[in-house]
N, C-alpha and C positions, 0 to 999 in steps of 0.2 A: 704801336709797339711800345712796351714799357721802357721808361728811361734807363732802367738798370740793364736791360738787354742791349739797348742801343750803345750804352757806354762800353759794354763787353765787346761788342762788334767793332767799335772804334779802336779798341786796343788791339784787336786782331789785325785791322788794317795797318796800324802803326807797326806792329810786330812784323808784318809781311815786308815792309820796306827795310826794316832792320836786318832781316834774314837775307834779303837780296844783297845788301851791302856786305854782310859777314861772309857769305858764300863766294864773293868775288875777291876776298883777300887771300894772298898767297900763303900766309902762315896757317890759315884755316885749311886750305886745300892740301897742305903738306902733312897735316895731322889727320890721318884717315879716320880714326875713331871719332874725332870731333866733327869732321866733315859729314860722316854718315848720320850722326845724331842730328845735326842741323838740317841735313837734307830731308830726313823724315819729318822733322817739325815743319819745314818749309812746305812739304807736300800737303800736310794737314791744314796749315794756316792758309795756303793758297785757295783751297776749296771754300773755306768760310769767307775769306776776304773777297773772293770773286762773286759769291752769291750776295754778299752785302753791297758790293759795288753795283750789282744789278738792281738791288732793292732801291738804292739811292737814285739810280737812273729812272726807274719806273715812278718813283715819287715825284721826280722832276717833271716827267711826262704827264703825270696826273694833274699837277698844278697848272701846267701850260694848257692842257685840254680844258680845264675849268675856266680859265681866262677866255678861251675862245667861244664859250657858250653865249656870250653877249653879242657875238657877230652872227646875224641870221644866216648868212651864207655858209658859215662853218659849224653851225650848231649840231647838225646831224652827224657830221664826221667827229666832232668833239665828243658827242654822247657815246659813240661807239668806242672811241679811244678811252673814255672814262671807264666804261664797263670792262674793257680788256685789262686796263691797268689795275683796277681794283681787284679783279679776279686773280691776276698774277701776283699782286702784293700779298693777298691772303695766303697764297701758296708759298711764296717766298718766306713769309714770316713763320709759317709752320715748319718749313724746312730748316730755317736757321735755328729755331728753338731745338730741333732734334740734333743739329750739328753741335750745339753748345753743351749737350749732355756729356758728362764725364766719360772718357773712353779708356779702355784697357791699353796701356802702352805697348803691349805685345801685338795688338791688332794689325799694325803696319808691317809686321815681320813676314818673311817667307815661312813656308811650312813643310813639314814632312808628313805624308799621308800613308798610313799602313792599312792594307786590306788583308784579312785572314779568312779563309774558308772555315765555316763552322759545321753545323749539322746538315746532313743532306748528301754526304758522300761526293761522288763525282759532279753531281748537279750543283753543289755549293761552290765547287771550284770554277764551274762555268759562270755561276752568278758573280763570283769575285772578278772574273774577266769582264763581265758586263759593267760592273761598278767601276772598274778601271777605265773602260772606254767612256763611261759617263763623266767621270771627273776630268779626264784628259781633254775631252771635247769642250767641257765647260771652261776649262782653263784656256783653251785656244780662243774661245769667244771673248774672254776677258782680256786677252792679250798677254797672258802669262806664259812662262816657259816651264816645261816639265822634263824631268830626268829620272829614269829608272835607277834606283840605288841598289836594289837587290830584288831577286825574284826566285820563286820556287814553283816552276810550272808543273801542271798535272799531265797525265798521259793523254787526256782528251782535249787539250788545248787551253784549259783554264789555269787557274793559279791556286796553289795551296796557300801561298803568301806572297805579297808583292809590296814593295815600299818605293814611293816616288817622292822626289823633291819638287816643289812648286815655287817658282820665283816670280815675283810681281809685287805690285803695290796693293797693300791691304789683303794679302792672301789669307793669313791666319784669321783675321777678323771676319771674313766671309765664310770660311770653312770650319771654324772651330766647333760649331754646333752639329757638324756631321758625325762627330764621334759617337760611337754606340753600336747597338745591334741593328742590322738591316735584314729584312725577311722578304721572301718572294714565294708566292704560290702560283704554280703554273704546270703545264705539261712539258717536262724537260725533253731535250733531245735524247737523253739516255733512257727514256721510257718507251716501251714498245706496245703497251696495251692502253695508252691514252689516259692513264690515271694522273691525277693532280698531285704533285709533290710539294712539300714545304721545305725550303732551303734557307739557310741563314749565313751571314757573314758579319764579322766585326770590323769596324772602321775606327782608327785612332788618328787624330790630328794633333801634331805637336809643333809649337813655334820653334823656328830655327834660332839658336842663340847667337849672339855676336861673338866673333873670334876674340875681340878685345875684352870681352867679359867672360872669359873662360872660368869655369867653376874651379875653385881652389879648395882642397881638402887638407886640413891640418892633420898630420900623422898622429898627433896626440889624441885626436877625436876617434881613432879607430881601435877597435878591440878585435884581435886576431885569435881565434880558437883553432887548435889543431887536434885531430883525432887519429888514433891508431887502433888497429885491430888487436883483439885480445884472444887468448887461448893458444892451444897448440898450433904450430904451423911451421913454415919453412924458415930459412935463415934470416929473412927480412922481417919476421914477425916482431912487433913491438919496437921496431927500429925505424920504419918508414911511415911517414904521415899518409894516412889513407883518405883524409878529408881535411879541408881548411875552410873555415867560416870567417868572413870579415863583416863586422857589424859597425855601422857608423853611429856614434853617440853624440848627437848635437848638444 
């Protein structure tokens, strides 16, 4: 392993100890915003520090096994240990290099997942229900919690639209690339003549924002346009706003 990468990993190991200390302090625990921020960092650092500790252990095992090669009675066992240690070290080094790549800070957040039925009529609503089962079962296997925030069921048991909240570690990072169109070609339950139908749904995945980091909009950045009907009419004509448009000017 290159010295630069090893120095980076050493800093993660040191930072892990610092975070353990900070999270045990009462003043940090009293500040929920700071506590959540440090907890997320602790979860990320723990993964890297843990794999680095494993790498150091296997390097020690490898050195000990090489020393045993000089003993004829232990040579065969030492050779097996050397092969196993070298294979695991290669895997650990590749894994640690991936873990050191820059990450999106939103990857650790919870997420809102929206499924909308698209083309395909009732079959697309059934496909939306299938997608909902797919994502909720995947969440269960990952140990995440799901909560239905809103739903618009169809007459046949599917969904025209459904939004769920998924809570867990690294939810948005794992699901962010699910956003987009999803298509299925099959003989649907709504088909009586055995023809293959194509149905589509759209999926949107949004990271859940922190309550402490609520979006603030300066009223001076807003342009409010009002519109009124024109021409002959009743007593409210030209007196009542019939439309209002709010434009945010960054």
